[in-house]
C-alpha positions in Angstrom: 0.0 0.0 0.0 1.4 3.4 -1.0 2.2 5.9 1.8 -0.1 8.8 2.3 1.5 12.2 2.2 -0.5 14.7 4.2 0.2 18.1 5.5 1.4 18.2 9.1 0.2 20.5 11.9 3.9 20.8 13.0 6.0 23.6 11.7 8.9 22.2 9.6 12.3 21.9 11.4 14.1 21.7 8.1 13.4 22.9 4.6 14.7 20.9 1.7 15.4 23.3 -1.2 15.6 21.8 -4.6 16.8 23.7 -7.7 15.6 22.5 -11.2 16.4 23.5 -14.7 15.4 21.4 -17.8 15.6 18.1 -15.9 12.3 16.5 -16.8 14.0 13.0 -16.9 15.2 13.2 -13.3 13.1 15.5 -11.2 10.5 12.9 -10.3 13.0 10.5 -8.9 14.6 13.3 -6.9 11.3 14.5 -5.3 10.1 11.0 -4.5 13.4 10.1 -2.8 13.1 13.1 -0.5 9.6 12.2 0.6 10.8 8.7 1.6 12.4 10.5 4.6 10.4 10.2 7.8 10.6 11.4 11.4 11.8 15.0 11.2 9.0 17.5 10.3 10.1 19.0 7.0 8.9 20.8 3.9 10.2 20.6 0.3 10.5 23.7 -1.9 11.4 23.4 -5.6 12.7 26.5 -7.3 12.4 26.1 -11.0 14.9 28.3 -12.7 13.0 29.0 -15.9 12.8 25.5 -17.4 11.8 25.3 -21.0 11.1 21.6 -21.2 8.4 19.6 -19.3 10.0 20.0 -15.9 7.3 22.3 -14.6 4.6 20.0 -15.8 6.1 17.1 -13.9 6.4 19.3 -10.8 2.8 20.3 -10.9 1.7 16.7 -11.2 4.0 15.8 -8.2 2.5 18.6 -6.1 -0.9 16.8 -6.3 0.7 13.7 -4.8 2.8 15.5 -2.2 0.9 18.3 -0.4 4.2 19.3 1.4 5.7 20.2 -2.0 5.9 23.9 -2.8 6.8 25.1 -6.3 8.5 28.4 -6.8 8.9 29.6 -10.4 11.3 32.2 -11.6 12.9 33.3 -14.9 16.3 31.8 -15.6 18.7 33.6 -13.2 21.2 31.0 -12.2 21.5 28.5 -9.4 22.6 30.9 -6.7 19.6 33.2 -7.1 17.4 30.2 -7.3 18.8 29.0 -4.0 18.3 32.5 -2.4 14.7 32.5 -3.6 14.2 29.1 -1.9 15.8 30.4 1.3 13.4 33.3 1.4 10.4 30.9 1.2 11.8 28.4 3.7 10.1 28.1 7.1 12.6 25.7 8.7 15.4 26.7 11.0 17.7 24.5 9.0 17.9 23.9 5.2 19.3 21.2 3.0 20.1 21.9 -0.7 19.4 19.2 -3.3 20.1 19.4 -7.0 17.0 18.3 -9.0 18.9 15.8 -11.1 20.2 14.0 -8.0 18.4 11.9 -5.4 18.8 11.1 -1.7 18.6 8.1 0.7 15.6 7.7 3.1 17.7 8.4 6.2 19.3 11.7 4.9 17.3 14.1 7.1 17.6 11.9 10.2 21.4 11.6 9.9 21.9 15.4 9.3 19.4 16.5 12.0 20.8 14.1 14.6 24.3 15.5 14.0 23.0 19.0 14.5 21.0 18.1 17.6 24.1 16.3 19.1 26.4 19.3 18.7 24.2 22.3 18.2 26.2 23.1 15.1 25.3 25.8 12.6 26.5 23.7 9.7 26.9 19.9 9.1 29.3 19.2 6.2 29.0 15.7 4.9 32.4 14.4 3.6 31.0 11.4 1.7 28.5 10.9 -1.0 27.5 8.3 -3.6 28.6 9.2 -7.2 26.5 7.6 -9.9 27.7 7.4 -13.5 25.4 5.3 -15.6 24.9 2.1 -13.8 28.1 2.4 -11.8 28.0 3.7 -8.2 31.0 4.6 -6.1 31.4 6.2 -2.7 33.4 9.4 -2.9 35.0 10.8 0.3 37.3 13.7 1.1 39.3 11.6 3.5 38.8 14.0 6.4 37.8 12.5 9.7 34.6 13.4 11.5 35.3 16.4 13.8 33.7 19.4 15.4 35.1 22.8 14.3 34.6 26.2 16.0 34.7 28.8 13.3 37.5 29.6 10.8 40.4 29.1 13.1 39.8 25.3 13.2 38.1 24.6 9.9 40.7 26.6 7.9 43.1 23.6 8.2 40.7 21.6 6.1 40.0 24.0 3.2 42.8 23.0 0.9 45.9 20.9 1.4 48.5 21.9 -1.2 50.5 18.7 -0.7 47.6 16.4 -1.5 45.6 18.8 -3.7 42.5 18.0 -1.6 40.3 19.6 1.0 36.7 19.6 2.2 34.3 18.4 -0.5 33.3 21.5 -2.6 29.7 20.5 -3.0 27.0 22.7 -1.4 24.3 20.0 -1.7 23.7 17.2 0.8 24.8 19.3 3.8 22.7 20.9 6.6 22.8 24.7 7.3 21.2 26.9 9.8 19.0 29.0 7.5 20.1 32.4 8.8 23.7 31.5 8.3 23.2 30.2 4.8 21.1 33.2 3.7 23.7 35.7 5.0 26.6 33.9 3.3 24.7 33.5 0.0 23.4 37.1 -0.1 26.9 38.5 0.5 28.7 36.6 -2.2 28.6 37.4 -5.9 25.5 35.9 -7.3 26.3 35.8 -11.0 29.2 33.4 -10.6 28.4 30.0 -12.2 31.7 28.3 -12.0 32.5 26.7 -8.6 29.8 28.8 -6.9 29.2 25.9 -4.4 32.9 26.1 -3.3 32.7 29.9 -3.0 29.7 29.5 -0.7 31.5 26.9 1.5 34.6 28.9 1.9 32.6 32.0 2.8 30.7 30.0 5.4 33.7 30.2 7.7 33.1 33.9 8.0 29.5 33.5 9.1 29.2 30.2 11.0 30.2 29.7 14.6 30.3 25.9 14.7 30.7 23.4 11.9 30.5 19.6 12.2 32.2 17.3 9.7 30.6 13.9 9.2 31.2 11.0 6.7 27.9 9.2 5.9 27.0 8.6 2.2 23.3 9.6 2.1 23.3 11.7 -1.1 23.5 10.4 -4.6 25.2 12.7 -7.1 24.3 11.9 -10.7 27.3 12.5 -12.9 26.0 13.6 -16.3 28.2 14.7 -19.2 25.9 17.5 -20.2 25.1 18.8 -16.7 25.8 22.5 -15.9 28.9 21.6 -13.8 30.4 19.4 -16.5 29.8 21.8 -19.4 32.5 24.2 -20.4 31.7 27.5 -18.7 31.7 30.5 -21.1 32.9 32.8 -18.4 35.2 30.5 -16.5 38.0 33.0 -16.1 35.7 35.9 -15.1 34.0 33.7 -12.5 37.4 32.4 -11.2 38.6 36.0 -10.9 35.5 37.2 -9.1 35.5 34.3 -6.7 39.2 34.8 -5.9 38.8 38.5 -5.3 35.7 38.1 -3.1 37.2 35.4 -0.9 40.6 37.3 -0.8 38.9 40.4 0.5 36.7 38.4 2.9 39.8 36.9 4.5 42.3 39.8 4.0 43.5 39.5 7.6 44.0 35.7 7.5 47.3 34.7 5.9 46.7 31.0 6.1 43.3 31.1 4.3 44.7 33.4 1.7 47.6 31.0 1.1 45.1 28.1 0.7 43.0 30.2 -1.7 46.1 31.0 -3.8 47.0 27.3 -4.0 43.4 26.4 -5.0 43.3 29.2 -7.7 46.7 28.1 -9.2 45.4 24.6 -9.3 42.3 25.7 -11.3 44.3 28.0 -13.6 46.7 25.2 -14.4 43.7 23.0 -15.5 43.0 25.3 -18.4 44.1 23.8 -21.7 44.9 27.1 -23.4 47.5 27.9 -20.7 49.6 24.9 -21.5 53.2 26.0 -22.0 52.5 29.6 -21.2 51.2 29.8 -17.6 53.8 32.3 -16.3 52.9 34.8 -19.1 49.2 34.5 -18.2 47.4 37.6 -16.9 43.8 37.6 -15.9 41.5 39.8 -18.0 39.9 42.6 -15.8 36.4 41.1 -15.8 35.4 43.1 -12.8 35.9 46.5 -14.6 34.9 45.7 -18.1 31.2 44.7 -18.4 30.4 41.7 -20.5 29.3 42.2 -24.1 31.0 45.5 -24.6 33.1 46.5 -27.6 36.7 47.2 -26.8 39.9 48.4 -28.4 42.7 46.4 -26.9 45.9 48.6 -26.6 49.0 46.5 -26.1 50.4 43.4 -27.8 52.9 42.3 -25.3 52.5 39.5 -22.7 49.5 41.2 -21.1 47.7 42.0 -24.4 48.3 38.5 -25.8 47.0 36.9 -22.6 43.8 39.1 -22.7 43.3 38.4 -26.4 43.6 34.7 -25.9 41.0 34.7 -23.1 38.4 36.7 -25.0 39.1 34.5 -28.1 38.1 31.5 -26.1 35.2 32.7 -24.0 33.8 35.6 -26.1 33.1 37.6 -22.9 33.3 40.9 -24.9 34.1 41.9 -28.5 37.6 43.1 -29.4 36.9 45.4 -32.3 40.5 46.4 -32.8 43.9 45.4 -31.4 46.6 48.0 -31.5 50.2 48.7 -30.4 52.7 51.5 -31.0 55.1 48.9 -32.4 52.5 47.5 -34.9 54.7 48.0 -37.9 57.5 45.8 -36.6 55.4 43.1 -35.0 54.5 41.4 -38.3 51.0 40.5 -37.1 48.1 41.5 -39.4 45.7 41.6 -36.4 47.5 44.4 -34.8 47.2 48.0 -36.1 48.0 51.5 -35.0 45.8 53.4 -32.6 44.8 56.1 -35.1 43.6 53.5 -37.5 41.8 51.7 -34.7 40.0 54.8 -33.7 38.9 55.6 -37.3 37.8 52.1 -38.1 35.7 51.0 -35.1 33.1 52.3 -32.7 33.9 51.2 -29.2 32.8 51.3 -25.5 36.3 51.1 -23.9 39.9 51.3 -24.7 41.7 48.8 -22.5 45.4 49.5 -21.8 47.0 46.1 -21.6 50.4 47.2 -20.2 52.2 45.7 -17.2 54.0 48.9 -16.3 51.5 51.0 -14.4 53.3 54.3 -15.1 53.5 53.6 -18.8 49.8 52.6 -18.9 48.9 56.0 -17.3 51.2 57.8 -19.7 49.5 56.1 -22.7 46.1 57.0 -21.3 47.0 60.7 -21.0 48.3 60.7 -24.5 45.0 59.3 -25.8 43.1 61.9 -23.9 45.3 64.9 -24.9 46.3 64.0 -28.4 43.6 61.7 -29.7 40.8 63.5 -27.8 39.5 60.3 -26.4 36.9 60.5 -23.6 38.8 59.8 -20.4 35.9 57.7 -19.1 36.4 55.3 -21.9 40.0 54.6 -21.2 40.6 51.8 -18.8 44.0 51.2 -17.1 44.2 48.2 -14.8 47.2 46.7 -13.0 47.0 43.1 -14.3 47.3 40.2 -12.0 49.9 37.8 -13.5 50.0 34.1 -12.7 53.3 34.7 -10.9 51.5 36.9 -8.4 49.4 34.0 -7.3 52.6 32.0 -6.8 54.1 34.8 -4.7 51.2 34.4 -2.3 52.0 30.7 -1.6 
């Protein structure tokens, strides 16, 4: 006989927040697995991030079967904003995040809530999960022992180990968070980052949580899909990596150990980029935080900085380089590079980006453009580039 799912008179102790986007094949298994959990009063909130397939139809059918299921619809805004939306609707003191293409075991909520009750922790981070790829299932663990941490001074030792290249699991899902702590951390961090946003959230938690408990119980099934968001090449990988690095660096400006771990982690991610092979030391991060996406720019400078900027934009198409110029264009022997006067006459532009490593030289070029070429000063961007070697100097 099938279980009856009725609304309870008890207020939920925990809110299970599910995010969904075009996962009509998987969302039903996900929701049904959550409702197999018993004991702890809970609610389930699904935030659909603008699905264009049949996901919403499946959810509406499931809402008839499960009265505790609440559906929140929004235009496509990304997973972080979907999670914040879920948090704002949540009634529980604690929350658990679940991705809509995964599923959970029947004792997930009991395990997490028991751990919180035992220690009074703000956060329960589960260092084990089941990874499913096709018909193959494996248990994945961080290798970190169960322990109780009191704030950043203790948990910082587990963020990232540069010798092993491992640290606490970077997944946001399958853990338990005090709602007030999760909401504060998520609202403070950049919300348009789509690469490693889970990890950025977890690292920022140290700043807001008083107590964190690490456990190792595989109660969450992560479905590895080749075409899922986290396994698809991110168009703005470098912009996101830069924004994440700067946010966390500023958050822990007064903590040398965390900054060192952040630097190691960032170097590890940079070295994973195929187009940096053989040229990592000459790599300079494009100033994503000062040039809005989709703008038309004239790139001034064809040295190491300019070449690094050009290669990044060539790969991710973050903005449009309408002209690439250099004062030495005649001797460079590259048809792509022209003089500044020709560039100004050929193309309309939003910004001229000075891609020069020497800060004084960059300012001198800017002044010449304003004085001699009558360029609007507001359209000339000088930015001290952050080379790869600067990350290494932080280690």
